C-alpha positions, 0 to 999 in steps of 0.5 A: 344327130349330125354335127358339121364343122363344129367341135361341140365338146371343145367349145361348150361351156360345160364340156363334161356334160356335152361329152356325156350326152354324146356318149349316150347309147340311145343317140346315133351321131354322125360327124362331118369334119376335116380332122379328128376332133374331141366331138368325133371321139364320141360319135357312131360314124365319122366322115373325115374329108381331107381333100375334095376327092378323098373321103374316109368314113369310119365306124367304131371298127372299120373304114370305108374309103370313097 
């Protein structure tokens, strides 16, 4: 699943259920966002885009700067 520019954990009416779904082991999720969100806390890969020429991609333990 790819989540772009949305914090589903914060805006969904039943946030606990949404968070539990994102925490599933059989779901691979990528977030493309400008800053760390509640949804990004539960995903496998995060691409934080701070400026147009500066992108950082994070996995659970490493960072890749592009």
